[in-house]
CHARMM-style PDB file with segment names, atoms N, HN, CA, C and O in Angstrom:
ATOM      1  N   MET     1     -64.907  21.537  24.948  1.00  0.00      PROA
ATOM      2  CA  MET     1     -64.350  21.151  23.673  1.00  0.00      PROA
ATOM      3  C   MET     1     -63.100  20.302  23.933  1.00  0.00      PROA
ATOM      4  O   MET     1     -62.232  20.690  24.715  1.00  0.00      PROA
ATOM      5  N   THR     2     -63.018  19.171  23.287  1.00  0.00      PROA
ATOM      6  HN  THR     2     -63.723  18.856  22.652  1.00  0.00      PROA
ATOM      7  CA  THR     2     -61.833  18.325  23.458  1.00  0.00      PROA
ATOM      8  C   THR     2     -60.666  18.913  22.663  1.00  0.00      PROA
ATOM      9  O   THR     2     -60.858  19.817  21.851  1.00  0.00      PROA
ATOM     10  N   ARG     3     -59.476  18.404  22.897  1.00  0.00      PROA
ATOM     11  HN  ARG     3     -59.320  17.670  23.558  1.00  0.00      PROA
ATOM     12  CA  ARG     3     -58.297  18.856  22.138  1.00  0.00      PROA
ATOM     13  C   ARG     3     -58.496  18.592  20.647  1.00  0.00      PROA
ATOM     14  O   ARG     3     -58.153  19.436  19.818  1.00  0.00      PROA
ATOM     15  N   ASP     4     -59.040  17.446  20.305  1.00  0.00      PROA
ATOM     16  HN  ASP     4     -59.319  16.761  20.978  1.00  0.00      PROA
ATOM     17  CA  ASP     4     -59.284  17.130  18.893  1.00  0.00      PROA
ATOM     18  C   ASP     4     -60.294  18.104  18.282  1.00  0.00      PROA
ATOM     19  O   ASP     4     -60.120  18.549  17.148  1.00  0.00      PROA
ATOM     20  N   GLU     5     -61.343  18.433  19.029  1.00  0.00      PROA
ATOM     21  HN  GLU     5     -61.485  18.071  19.950  1.00  0.00      PROA
ATOM     22  CA  GLU     5     -62.338  19.387  18.538  1.00  0.00      PROA
ATOM     23  C   GLU     5     -61.720  20.776  18.372  1.00  0.00      PROA
ATOM     24  O   GLU     5     -62.019  21.480  17.407  1.00  0.00      PROA
ATOM     25  N   GLN     6     -60.862  21.164  19.309  1.00  0.00      PROA
ATOM     26  HN  GLN     6     -60.620  20.592  20.093  1.00  0.00      PROA
ATOM     27  CA  GLN     6     -60.171  22.455  19.191  1.00  0.00      PROA
ATOM     28  C   GLN     6     -59.320  22.485  17.930  1.00  0.00      PROA
ATOM     29  O   GLN     6     -59.358  23.455  17.172  1.00  0.00      PROA
ATOM     30  N   LEU     7     -58.558  21.430  17.708  1.00  0.00      PROA
ATOM     31  HN  LEU     7     -58.527  20.643  18.324  1.00  0.00      PROA
ATOM     32  CA  LEU     7     -57.708  21.372  16.518  1.00  0.00      PROA
ATOM     33  C   LEU     7     -58.538  21.392  15.240  1.00  0.00      PROA
ATOM     34  O   LEU     7     -58.172  22.066  14.277  1.00  0.00      PROA
ATOM     35  N   GLN     8     -59.637  20.673  15.218  1.00  0.00      PROA
ATOM     36  HN  GLN     8     -59.934  20.126  16.001  1.00  0.00      PROA
ATOM     37  CA  GLN     8     -60.511  20.667  14.050  1.00  0.00      PROA
ATOM     38  C   GLN     8     -61.060  22.068  13.780  1.00  0.00      PROA
ATOM     39  O   GLN     8     -61.114  22.511  12.633  1.00  0.00      PROA
ATOM     40  N   PHE     9     -61.463  22.755  14.839  1.00  0.00      PROA
ATOM     41  HN  PHE     9     -61.419  22.395  15.771  1.00  0.00      PROA
ATOM     42  CA  PHE     9     -61.987  24.113  14.696  1.00  0.00      PROA
ATOM     43  C   PHE     9     -60.927  25.044  14.118  1.00  0.00      PROA
ATOM     44  O   PHE     9     -61.191  25.775  13.164  1.00  0.00      PROA
ATOM     45  N   VAL    10     -59.721  25.017  14.700  1.00  0.00      PROA
ATOM     46  HN  VAL    10     -59.507  24.423  15.475  1.00  0.00      PROA
ATOM     47  CA  VAL    10     -58.632  25.888  14.246  1.00  0.00      PROA
ATOM     48  C   VAL    10     -58.278  25.581  12.797  1.00  0.00      PROA
ATOM     49  O   VAL    10     -58.121  26.503  11.996  1.00  0.00      PROA
ATOM     50  N   HSD    11     -58.151  24.328  12.453  1.00  0.00      PROA
ATOM     51  HN  HSD    11     -58.279  23.580  13.104  1.00  0.00      PROA
ATOM     52  CA  HSD    11     -57.786  23.954  11.082  1.00  0.00      PROA
ATOM     53  C   HSD    11     -58.865  24.386  10.091  1.00  0.00      PROA
ATOM     54  O   HSD    11     -58.547  24.920   9.029  1.00  0.00      PROA
ATOM     55  N   ALA    12     -60.129  24.162  10.424  1.00  0.00      PROA
ATOM     56  HN  ALA    12     -60.387  23.728  11.287  1.00  0.00      PROA
ATOM     57  CA  ALA    12     -61.220  24.553   9.533  1.00  0.00      PROA
ATOM     58  C   ALA    12     -61.262  26.074   9.362  1.00  0.00      PROA
ATOM     59  O   ALA    12     -61.449  26.572   8.253  1.00  0.00      PROA
ATOM     60  N   TYR    13     -61.088  26.807  10.466  1.00  0.00      PROA
ATOM     61  HN  TYR    13     -60.937  26.402  11.367  1.00  0.00      PROA
ATOM     62  CA  TYR    13     -61.116  28.272  10.413  1.00  0.00      PROA
ATOM     63  C   TYR    13     -59.969  28.802   9.551  1.00  0.00      PROA
ATOM     64  O   TYR    13     -60.175  29.652   8.685  1.00  0.00      PROA
ATOM     65  N   LEU    14     -58.770  28.298   9.794  1.00  0.00      PROA
ATOM     66  HN  LEU    14     -58.602  27.607  10.498  1.00  0.00      PROA
ATOM     67  CA  LEU    14     -57.617  28.765   9.027  1.00  0.00      PROA
ATOM     68  C   LEU    14     -57.689  28.316   7.574  1.00  0.00      PROA
ATOM     69  O   LEU    14     -57.210  29.028   6.692  1.00  0.00      PROA
ATOM     70  N   ASP    15     -58.272  27.161   7.303  1.00  0.00      PROA
ATOM     71  HN  ASP    15     -58.662  26.582   8.019  1.00  0.00      PROA
ATOM     72  CA  ASP    15     -58.462  26.719   5.917  1.00  0.00      PROA
ATOM     73  C   ASP    15     -59.377  27.680   5.162  1.00  0.00      PROA
ATOM     74  O   ASP    15     -59.140  27.976   3.991  1.00  0.00      PROA
ATOM     75  N   ARG    16     -60.429  28.170   5.836  1.00  0.00      PROA
ATOM     76  HN  ARG    16     -60.622  27.930   6.788  1.00  0.00      PROA
ATOM     77  CA  ARG    16     -61.325  29.143   5.191  1.00  0.00      PROA
ATOM     78  C   ARG    16     -60.588  30.450   4.891  1.00  0.00      PROA
ATOM     79  O   ARG    16     -60.739  31.014   3.808  1.00  0.00      PROA
ATOM     80  N   VAL    17     -59.791  30.931   5.851  1.00  0.00      PROA
ATOM     81  HN  VAL    17     -59.668  30.473   6.731  1.00  0.00      PROA
ATOM     82  CA  VAL    17     -59.013  32.157   5.636  1.00  0.00      PROA
ATOM     83  C   VAL    17     -58.003  31.930   4.515  1.00  0.00      PROA
ATOM     84  O   VAL    17     -57.843  32.784   3.643  1.00  0.00      PROA
ATOM     85  N   LYS    18     -57.329  30.799   4.532  1.00  0.00      PROA
ATOM     86  HN  LYS    18     -57.458  30.105   5.240  1.00  0.00      PROA
ATOM     87  CA  LYS    18     -56.349  30.468   3.492  1.00  0.00      PROA
ATOM     88  C   LYS    18     -57.008  30.451   2.114  1.00  0.00      PROA
ATOM     89  O   LYS    18     -56.456  30.999   1.159  1.00  0.00      PROA
ATOM     90  N   ALA    19     -58.168  29.837   2.003  1.00  0.00      PROA
ATOM     91  HN  ALA    19     -58.617  29.392   2.778  1.00  0.00      PROA
ATOM     92  CA  ALA    19     -58.874  29.769   0.716  1.00  0.00      PROA
ATOM     93  C   ALA    19     -59.282  31.164   0.243  1.00  0.00      PROA
ATOM     94  O   ALA    19     -59.168  31.481  -0.941  1.00  0.00      PROA
ATOM     95  N   LYS    20     -59.755  31.990   1.166  1.00  0.00      PROA
ATOM     96  HN  LYS    20     -59.848  31.732   2.128  1.00  0.00      PROA
ATOM     97  CA  LYS    20     -60.197  33.341   0.803  1.00  0.00      PROA
ATOM     98  C   LYS    20     -59.022  34.188   0.324  1.00  0.00      PROA
ATOM     99  O   LYS    20     -59.104  34.827  -0.725  1.00  0.00      PROA
ATOM    100  N   VAL    21     -57.934  34.195   1.084  1.00  0.00      PROA
ATOM    101  HN  VAL    21     -57.868  33.676   1.936  1.00  0.00      PROA
ATOM    102  CA  VAL    21     -56.759  34.994   0.720  1.00  0.00      PROA
ATOM    103  C   VAL    21     -56.136  34.453  -0.566  1.00  0.00      PROA
ATOM    104  O   VAL    21     -55.737  35.232  -1.431  1.00  0.00      PROA
ATOM    105  N   SER    22     -56.051  33.144  -0.700  1.00  0.00      PROA
ATOM    106  HN  SER    22     -56.375  32.511   0.003  1.00  0.00      PROA
ATOM    107  CA  SER    22     -55.502  32.549  -1.921  1.00  0.00      PROA
ATOM    108  C   SER    22     -56.334  32.954  -3.133  1.00  0.00      PROA
ATOM    109  O   SER    22     -55.790  33.235  -4.201  1.00  0.00      PROA
ATOM    110  N   GLY    23     -57.643  32.983  -2.965  1.00  0.00      PROA
ATOM    111  HN  GLY    23     -58.085  32.755  -2.097  1.00  0.00      PROA
ATOM    112  CA  GLY    23     -58.526  33.411  -4.055  1.00  0.00      PROA
ATOM    113  C   GLY    23     -58.253  34.847  -4.476  1.00  0.00      PROA
ATOM    114  O   GLY    23     -58.237  35.161  -5.666  1.00  0.00      PROA
ATOM    115  N   TYR    24     -58.036  35.716  -3.493  1.00  0.00      PROA
ATOM    116  HN  TYR    24     -58.049  35.461  -2.526  1.00  0.00      PROA
ATOM    117  CA  TYR    24     -57.711  37.110  -3.812  1.00  0.00      PROA
ATOM    118  C   TYR    24     -56.382  37.209  -4.562  1.00  0.00      PROA
ATOM    119  O   TYR    24     -56.239  38.021  -5.476  1.00  0.00      PROA
ATOM    120  N   ILE    25     -55.420  36.389  -4.177  1.00  0.00      PROA
ATOM    121  HN  ILE    25     -55.536  35.729  -3.434  1.00  0.00      PROA
ATOM    122  CA  ILE    25     -54.121  36.402  -4.852  1.00  0.00      PROA
ATOM    123  C   ILE    25     -54.274  35.887  -6.277  1.00  0.00      PROA
ATOM    124  O   ILE    25     -53.758  36.495  -7.215  1.00  0.00      PROA
ATOM    125  N   LEU    26     -54.974  34.779  -6.444  1.00  0.00      PROA
ATOM    126  HN  LEU    26     -55.393  34.286  -5.682  1.00  0.00      PROA
ATOM    127  CA  LEU    26     -55.114  34.161  -7.768  1.00  0.00      PROA
ATOM    128  C   LEU    26     -55.941  34.999  -8.734  1.00  0.00      PROA
ATOM    129  O   LEU    26     -55.792  34.861  -9.948  1.00  0.00      PROA
ATOM    130  N   THR    27     -56.810  35.863  -8.219  1.00  0.00      PROA
ATOM    131  HN  THR    27     -56.931  35.974  -7.232  1.00  0.00      PROA
ATOM    132  CA  THR    27     -57.611  36.731  -9.087  1.00  0.00      PROA
ATOM    133  C   THR    27     -57.005  38.129  -9.204  1.00  0.00      PROA
ATOM    134  O   THR    27     -57.647  39.062  -9.688  1.00  0.00      PROA
ATOM    135  N   ASN    28     -55.759  38.253  -8.752  1.00  0.00      PROA
ATOM    136  HN  ASN    28     -55.237  37.495  -8.359  1.00  0.00      PROA
ATOM    137  CA  ASN    28     -54.996  39.502  -8.865  1.00  0.00      PROA
ATOM    138  C   ASN    28     -55.605  40.674  -8.112  1.00  0.00      PROA
ATOM    139  O   ASN    28     -55.350  41.827  -8.463  1.00  0.00      PROA
ATOM    140  N   ARG    29     -56.397  40.408  -7.095  1.00  0.00      PROA
ATOM    141  HN  ARG    29     -56.604  39.472  -6.810  1.00  0.00      PROA
ATOM    142  CA  ARG    29     -56.951  41.499  -6.293  1.00  0.00      PROA
ATOM    143  C   ARG    29     -55.947  41.985  -5.264  1.00  0.00      PROA
ATOM    144  O   ARG    29     -56.018  43.129  -4.816  1.00  0.00      PROA
ATOM    145  N   ILE    30     -55.007  41.121  -4.886  1.00  0.00      PROA
ATOM    146  HN  ILE    30     -54.950  40.191  -5.250  1.00  0.00      PROA
ATOM    147  CA  ILE    30     -53.926  41.516  -3.992  1.00  0.00      PROA
ATOM    148  C   ILE    30     -52.720  41.824  -4.869  1.00  0.00      PROA
ATOM    149  O   ILE    30     -52.325  40.990  -5.683  1.00  0.00      PROA
ATOM    150  N   PRO    31     -52.129  43.008  -4.717  1.00  0.00      PROA
ATOM    151  CA  PRO    31     -51.017  43.410  -5.577  1.00  0.00      PROA
ATOM    152  C   PRO    31     -49.831  42.446  -5.487  1.00  0.00      PROA
ATOM    153  O   PRO    31     -49.515  41.921  -4.420  1.00  0.00      PROA
ATOM    154  N   GLU    32     -49.197  42.233  -6.617  1.00  0.00      PROA
ATOM    155  HN  GLU    32     -49.454  42.659  -7.484  1.00  0.00      PROA
ATOM    156  CA  GLU    32     -48.051  41.345  -6.679  1.00  0.00      PROA
ATOM    157  C   GLU    32     -46.884  41.863  -5.849  1.00  0.00      PROA
ATOM    158  O   GLU    32     -46.048  41.083  -5.395  1.00  0.00      PROA
ATOM    159  N   ASP    33     -46.825  43.185  -5.649  1.00  0.00      PROA
ATOM    160  HN  ASP    33     -47.505  43.819  -6.019  1.00  0.00      PROA
ATOM    161  CA  ASP    33     -45.695  43.753  -4.904  1.00  0.00      PROA
ATOM    162  C   ASP    33     -45.887  43.709  -3.383  1.00  0.00      PROA
ATOM    163  O   ASP    33     -44.999  44.135  -2.644  1.00  0.00      PROA
ATOM    164  N   TRP    34     -47.029  43.201  -2.904  1.00  0.00      PROA
ATOM    165  HN  TRP    34     -47.750  42.855  -3.504  1.00  0.00      PROA
ATOM    166  CA  TRP    34     -47.185  43.046  -1.468  1.00  0.00      PROA
ATOM    167  C   TRP    34     -46.199  42.004  -0.976  1.00  0.00      PROA
ATOM    168  O   TRP    34     -46.097  40.909  -1.531  1.00  0.00      PROA
ATOM    169  N   ARG    35     -45.475  42.361   0.073  1.00  0.00      PROA
ATOM    170  HN  ARG    35     -45.557  43.250   0.524  1.00  0.00      PROA
ATOM    171  CA  ARG    35     -44.505  41.458   0.669  1.00  0.00      PROA
ATOM    172  C   ARG    35     -45.088  40.911   1.973  1.00  0.00      PROA
ATOM    173  O   ARG    35     -46.295  40.972   2.207  1.00  0.00      PROA
ATOM    174  N   GLY    36     -44.224  40.391   2.792  1.00  0.00      PROA
ATOM    175  HN  GLY    36     -43.243  40.342   2.602  1.00  0.00      PROA
ATOM    176  CA  GLY    36     -44.647  39.813   4.064  1.00  0.00      PROA
ATOM    177  C   GLY    36     -45.459  40.733   4.948  1.00  0.00      PROA
ATOM    178  O   GLY    36     -46.499  40.317   5.460  1.00  0.00      PROA
ATOM    179  N   PRO    37     -45.016  42.000   5.156  1.00  0.00      PROA
ATOM    180  CA  PRO    37     -45.768  42.858   6.086  1.00  0.00      PROA
ATOM    181  C   PRO    37     -47.218  43.081   5.669  1.00  0.00      PROA
ATOM    182  O   PRO    37     -48.125  43.002   6.497  1.00  0.00      PROA
ATOM    183  N   GLU    38     -47.435  43.360   4.383  1.00  0.00      PROA
ATOM    184  HN  GLU    38     -46.698  43.424   3.710  1.00  0.00      PROA
ATOM    185  CA  GLU    38     -48.800  43.608   3.916  1.00  0.00      PROA
ATOM    186  C   GLU    38     -49.641  42.330   3.978  1.00  0.00      PROA
ATOM    187  O   GLU    38     -50.801  42.364   4.389  1.00  0.00      PROA
ATOM    188  N   LEU    39     -49.055  41.216   3.571  1.00  0.00      PROA
ATOM    189  HN  LEU    39     -48.113  41.188   3.237  1.00  0.00      PROA
ATOM    190  CA  LEU    39     -49.800  39.957   3.611  1.00  0.00      PROA
ATOM    191  C   LEU    39     -50.120  39.539   5.045  1.00  0.00      PROA
ATOM    192  O   LEU    39     -51.216  39.051   5.321  1.00  0.00      PROA
ATOM    193  N   ARG    40     -49.165  39.730   5.958  1.00  0.00      PROA
ATOM    194  HN  ARG    40     -48.274  40.127   5.734  1.00  0.00      PROA
ATOM    195  CA  ARG    40     -49.430  39.415   7.368  1.00  0.00      PROA
ATOM    196  C   ARG    40     -50.564  40.274   7.906  1.00  0.00      PROA
ATOM    197  O   ARG    40     -51.455  39.779   8.596  1.00  0.00      PROA
ATOM    198  N   LYS    41     -50.525  41.581   7.583  1.00  0.00      PROA
ATOM    199  HN  LYS    41     -49.801  41.983   7.022  1.00  0.00      PROA
ATOM    200  CA  LYS    41     -51.584  42.483   8.059  1.00  0.00      PROA
ATOM    201  C   LYS    41     -52.932  42.069   7.492  1.00  0.00      PROA
ATOM    202  O   LYS    41     -53.929  42.033   8.214  1.00  0.00      PROA
ATOM    203  N   PHE    42     -52.967  41.756   6.201  1.00  0.00      PROA
ATOM    204  HN  PHE    42     -52.158  41.785   5.615  1.00  0.00      PROA
ATOM    205  CA  PHE    42     -54.235  41.371   5.580  1.00  0.00      PROA
ATOM    206  C   PHE    42     -54.795  40.106   6.236  1.00  0.00      PROA
ATOM    207  O   PHE    42     -55.978  40.047   6.568  1.00  0.00      PROA
ATOM    208  N   MET    43     -53.944  39.104   6.420  1.00  0.00      PROA
ATOM    209  HN  MET    43     -52.982  39.152   6.150  1.00  0.00      PROA
ATOM    210  CA  MET    43     -54.412  37.869   7.054  1.00  0.00      PROA
ATOM    211  C   MET    43     -54.830  38.122   8.499  1.00  0.00      PROA
ATOM    212  O   MET    43     -55.814  37.551   8.967  1.00  0.00      PROA
ATOM    213  N   ALA    44     -54.096  38.966   9.201  1.00  0.00      PROA
ATOM    214  HN  ALA    44     -53.296  39.430   8.821  1.00  0.00      PROA
ATOM    215  CA  ALA    44     -54.462  39.301  10.579  1.00  0.00      PROA
ATOM    216  C   ALA    44     -55.815  40.006  10.610  1.00  0.00      PROA
ATOM    217  O   ALA    44     -56.636  39.736  11.487  1.00  0.00      PROA
ATOM    218  N   ASP    45     -56.051  40.911   9.656  1.00  0.00      PROA
ATOM    219  HN  ASP    45     -55.384  41.130   8.944  1.00  0.00      PROA
ATOM    220  CA  ASP    45     -57.353  41.580   9.578  1.00  0.00      PROA
ATOM    221  C   ASP    45     -58.468  40.563   9.321  1.00  0.00      PROA
ATOM    222  O   ASP    45     -59.547  40.654   9.905  1.00  0.00      PROA
ATOM    223  N   GLU    46     -58.200  39.603   8.450  1.00  0.00      PROA
ATOM    224  HN  GLU    46     -57.323  39.529   7.975  1.00  0.00      PROA
ATOM    225  CA  GLU    46     -59.191  38.572   8.154  1.00  0.00      PROA
ATOM    226  C   GLU    46     -59.495  37.724   9.385  1.00  0.00      PROA
ATOM    227  O   GLU    46     -60.638  37.323   9.600  1.00  0.00      PROA
ATOM    228  N   ILE    47     -58.474  37.453  10.188  1.00  0.00      PROA
ATOM    229  HN  ILE    47     -57.545  37.779  10.013  1.00  0.00      PROA
ATOM    230  CA  ILE    47     -58.644  36.634  11.381  1.00  0.00      PROA
ATOM    231  C   ILE    47     -59.131  37.471  12.558  1.00  0.00      PROA
ATOM    232  O   ILE    47     -59.793  36.959  13.460  1.00  0.00      PROA
ATOM    233  N   GLY    48     -58.798  38.762  12.542  1.00  0.00      PROA
ATOM    234  HN  GLY    48     -58.260  39.177  11.809  1.00  0.00      PROA
ATOM    235  CA  GLY    48     -59.221  39.649  13.610  1.00  0.00      PROA
ATOM    236  C   GLY    48     -58.198  39.803  14.712  1.00  0.00      PROA
ATOM    237  O   GLY    48     -58.562  39.965  15.877  1.00  0.00      PROA
ATOM    238  N   ILE    49     -56.908  39.756  14.361  1.00  0.00      PROA
ATOM    239  HN  ILE    49     -56.612  39.624  13.415  1.00  0.00      PROA
ATOM    240  CA  ILE    49     -55.836  39.944  15.345  1.00  0.00      PROA
ATOM    241  C   ILE    49     -54.933  41.082  14.891  1.00  0.00      PROA
ATOM    242  O   ILE    49     -55.014  41.533  13.749  1.00  0.00      PROA
ATOM    243  N   GLN    50     -54.083  41.535  15.783  1.00  0.00      PROA
ATOM    244  HN  GLN    50     -54.017  41.168  16.711  1.00  0.00      PROA
ATOM    245  CA  GLN    50     -53.130  42.585  15.460  1.00  0.00      PROA
ATOM    246  C   GLN    50     -51.783  41.951  15.095  1.00  0.00      PROA
ATOM    247  O   GLN    50     -51.200  41.239  15.913  1.00  0.00      PROA
ATOM    248  N   PRO    51     -51.277  42.202  13.868  1.00  0.00      PROA
ATOM    249  CA  PRO    51     -49.975  41.657  13.491  1.00  0.00      PROA
ATOM    250  C   PRO    51     -48.872  42.575  14.006  1.00  0.00      PROA
ATOM    251  O   PRO    51     -48.929  43.028  15.150  1.00  0.00      PROA
ATOM    252  N   GLY    52     -47.902  42.846  13.200  1.00  0.00      PROA
ATOM    253  HN  GLY    52     -47.856  42.479  12.271  1.00  0.00      PROA
ATOM    254  CA  GLY    52     -46.872  43.818  13.526  1.00  0.00      PROA
ATOM    255  C   GLY    52     -47.305  45.184  13.035  1.00  0.00      PROA
ATOM    256  O   GLY    52     -48.478  45.406  12.735  1.00  0.00      PROA
ATOM    257  N   VAL    53     -46.370  46.079  12.956  1.00  0.00      PROA
ATOM    258  HN  VAL    53     -45.417  45.898  13.200  1.00  0.00      PROA
ATOM    259  CA  VAL    53     -46.643  47.447  12.543  1.00  0.00      PROA
ATOM    260  C   VAL    53     -46.125  47.653  11.121  1.00  0.00      PROA
ATOM    261  O   VAL    53     -45.025  47.218  10.783  1.00  0.00      PROA
ATOM    262  N   LEU    54     -46.927  48.320  10.295  1.00  0.00      PROA
ATOM    263  HN  LEU    54     -47.821  48.674  10.569  1.00  0.00      PROA
ATOM    264  CA  LEU    54     -46.502  48.706   8.957  1.00  0.00      PROA
ATOM    265  C   LEU    54     -45.943  50.117   9.014  1.00  0.00      PROA
ATOM    266  O   LEU    54     -46.317  50.907   9.881  1.00  0.00      PROA
ATOM    267  N   THR    55     -45.048  50.431   8.092  1.00  0.00      PROA
ATOM    268  HN  THR    55     -44.744  49.790   7.388  1.00  0.00      PROA
ATOM    269  CA  THR    55     -44.580  51.803   7.993  1.00  0.00      PROA
ATOM    270  C   THR    55     -45.735  52.671   7.508  1.00  0.00      PROA
ATOM    271  O   THR    55     -46.769  52.156   7.084  1.00  0.00      PROA
ATOM    272  N   GLN    56     -45.557  53.979   7.571  1.00  0.00      PROA
ATOM    273  HN  GLN    56     -44.716  54.397   7.915  1.00  0.00      PROA
ATOM    274  CA  GLN    56     -46.624  54.886   7.141  1.00  0.00      PROA
ATOM    275  C   GLN    56     -46.956  54.692   5.663  1.00  0.00      PROA
ATOM    276  O   GLN    56     -48.131  54.662   5.299  1.00  0.00      PROA
ATOM    277  N   SER    57     -45.948  54.560   4.808  1.00  0.00      PROA
ATOM    278  HN  SER    57     -44.993  54.584   5.104  1.00  0.00      PROA
ATOM    279  CA  SER    57     -46.214  54.378   3.379  1.00  0.00      PROA
ATOM    280  C   SER    57     -46.837  53.009   3.110  1.00  0.00      PROA
ATOM    281  O   SER    57     -47.708  52.890   2.249  1.00  0.00      PROA
ATOM    282  N   GLU    58     -46.402  51.969   3.837  1.00  0.00      PROA
ATOM    283  HN  GLU    58     -45.694  52.065   4.536  1.00  0.00      PROA
ATOM    284  CA  GLU    58     -47.005  50.649   3.678  1.00  0.00      PROA
ATOM    285  C   GLU    58     -48.472  50.679   4.106  1.00  0.00      PROA
ATOM    286  O   GLU    58     -49.327  50.068   3.463  1.00  0.00      PROA
ATOM    287  N   THR    59     -48.752  51.388   5.187  1.00  0.00      PROA
ATOM    288  HN  THR    59     -48.058  51.884   5.709  1.00  0.00      PROA
ATOM    289  CA  THR    59     -50.125  51.502   5.673  1.00  0.00      PROA
ATOM    290  C   THR    59     -51.004  52.219   4.662  1.00  0.00      PROA
ATOM    291  O   THR    59     -52.136  51.803   4.419  1.00  0.00      PROA
ATOM    292  N   ARG    60     -50.494  53.290   4.073  1.00  0.00      PROA
ATOM    293  HN  ARG    60     -49.574  53.628   4.271  1.00  0.00      PROA
ATOM    294  CA  ARG    60     -51.247  54.051   3.075  1.00  0.00      PROA
ATOM    295  C   ARG    60     -51.570  53.171   1.865  1.00  0.00      PROA
ATOM    296  O   ARG    60     -52.714  53.123   1.414  1.00  0.00      PROA
ATOM    297  N   ARG    61     -50.554  52.476   1.344  1.00  0.00      PROA
ATOM    298  HN  ARG    61     -49.625  52.515   1.711  1.00  0.00      PROA
ATOM    299  CA  ARG    61     -50.767  51.598   0.187  1.00  0.00      PROA
ATOM    300  C   ARG    61     -51.720  50.452   0.535  1.00  0.00      PROA
ATOM    301  O   ARG    61     -52.584  50.082  -0.260  1.00  0.00      PROA
ATOM    302  N   TYR    62     -51.547  49.905   1.726  1.00  0.00      PROA
ATOM    303  HN  TYR    62     -50.845  50.205   2.372  1.00  0.00      PROA
ATOM    304  CA  TYR    62     -52.398  48.807   2.180  1.00  0.00      PROA
ATOM    305  C   TYR    62     -53.863  49.257   2.246  1.00  0.00      PROA
ATOM    306  O   TYR    62     -54.742  48.606   1.682  1.00  0.00      PROA
ATOM    307  N   ASN    63     -54.117  50.366   2.933  1.00  0.00      PROA
ATOM    308  HN  ASN    63     -53.403  50.895   3.391  1.00  0.00      PROA
ATOM    309  CA  ASN    63     -55.490  50.862   3.072  1.00  0.00      PROA
ATOM    310  C   ASN    63     -56.107  51.195   1.725  1.00  0.00      PROA
ATOM    311  O   ASN    63     -57.292  50.947   1.504  1.00  0.00      PROA
ATOM    312  N   ASN    64     -55.302  51.762   0.812  1.00  0.00      PROA
ATOM    313  HN  ASN    64     -54.339  51.963   0.991  1.00  0.00      PROA
ATOM    314  CA  ASN    64     -55.799  52.081  -0.519  1.00  0.00      PROA
ATOM    315  C   ASN    64     -56.233  50.807  -1.255  1.00  0.00      PROA
ATOM    316  O   ASN    64     -57.294  50.776  -1.879  1.00  0.00      PROA
ATOM    317  N   THR    65     -55.425  49.783  -1.180  1.00  0.00      PROA
ATOM    318  HN  THR    65     -54.563  49.808  -0.674  1.00  0.00      PROA
ATOM    319  CA  THR    65     -55.770  48.524  -1.864  1.00  0.00      PROA
ATOM    320  C   THR    65     -57.034  47.915  -1.276  1.00  0.00      PROA
ATOM    321  O   THR    65     -57.877  47.415  -2.020  1.00  0.00      PROA
ATOM    322  N   ILE    66     -57.182  47.948   0.041  1.00  0.00      PROA
ATOM    323  HN  ILE    66     -56.497  48.355   0.646  1.00  0.00      PROA
ATOM    324  CA  ILE    66     -58.378  47.393   0.684  1.00  0.00      PROA
ATOM    325  C   ILE    66     -59.613  48.098   0.150  1.00  0.00      PROA
ATOM    326  O   ILE    66     -60.632  47.456  -0.103  1.00  0.00      PROA
ATOM    327  N   ILE    67     -59.535  49.415  -0.023  1.00  0.00      PROA
ATOM    328  HN  ILE    67     -58.707  49.937   0.183  1.00  0.00      PROA
ATOM    329  CA  ILE    67     -60.676  50.181  -0.529  1.00  0.00      PROA
ATOM    330  C   ILE    67     -60.906  49.914  -2.015  1.00  0.00      PROA
ATOM    331  O   ILE    67     -62.023  49.608  -2.431  1.00  0.00      PROA
ATOM    332  N   VAL    68     -59.848  50.031  -2.809  1.00  0.00      PROA
ATOM    333  HN  VAL    68     -58.941  50.280  -2.471  1.00  0.00      PROA
ATOM    334  CA  VAL    68     -59.978  49.895  -4.270  1.00  0.00      PROA
ATOM    335  C   VAL    68     -60.442  48.502  -4.675  1.00  0.00      PROA
ATOM    336  O   VAL    68     -61.286  48.354  -5.560  1.00  0.00      PROA
ATOM    337  N   GLU    69     -59.887  47.479  -4.024  1.00  0.00      PROA
ATOM    338  HN  GLU    69     -59.201  47.599  -3.305  1.00  0.00      PROA
ATOM    339  CA  GLU    69     -60.221  46.100  -4.389  1.00  0.00      PROA
ATOM    340  C   GLU    69     -61.438  45.555  -3.624  1.00  0.00      PROA
ATOM    341  O   GLU    69     -61.849  44.413  -3.828  1.00  0.00      PROA
ATOM    342  N   ASN    70     -62.003  46.385  -2.747  1.00  0.00      PROA
ATOM    343  HN  ASN    70     -61.669  47.313  -2.582  1.00  0.00      PROA
ATOM    344  CA  ASN    70     -63.175  45.986  -1.968  1.00  0.00      PROA
ATOM    345  C   ASN    70     -62.921  44.661  -1.237  1.00  0.00      PROA
ATOM    346  O   ASN    70     -63.735  43.738  -1.277  1.00  0.00      PROA
ATOM    347  N   LEU    71     -61.758  44.601  -0.567  1.00  0.00      PROA
ATOM    348  HN  LEU    71     -61.097  45.351  -0.534  1.00  0.00      PROA
ATOM    349  CA  LEU    71     -61.384  43.372   0.148  1.00  0.00      PROA
ATOM    350  C   LEU    71     -61.963  43.351   1.545  1.00  0.00      PROA
ATOM    351  OT1 LEU    71     -61.749  42.393   2.288  1.00  0.00      PROA
TER     352      LEU     71
END
């Protein structure tokens, strides 16, 4: 894969994740009170990487939303 092909792949992949997460935000499936930690975790889950660590209460709320909103 050339450098240009790598960049095209990364941009296309992240554009799909961006569109999906943006759609969840615009349809109110992601809670308005989610801050950086929850949004980073959600995007990391969508991409398949490990972000930072959430507190226990943040993790509980995060997992509940994933289940309730079927994300």
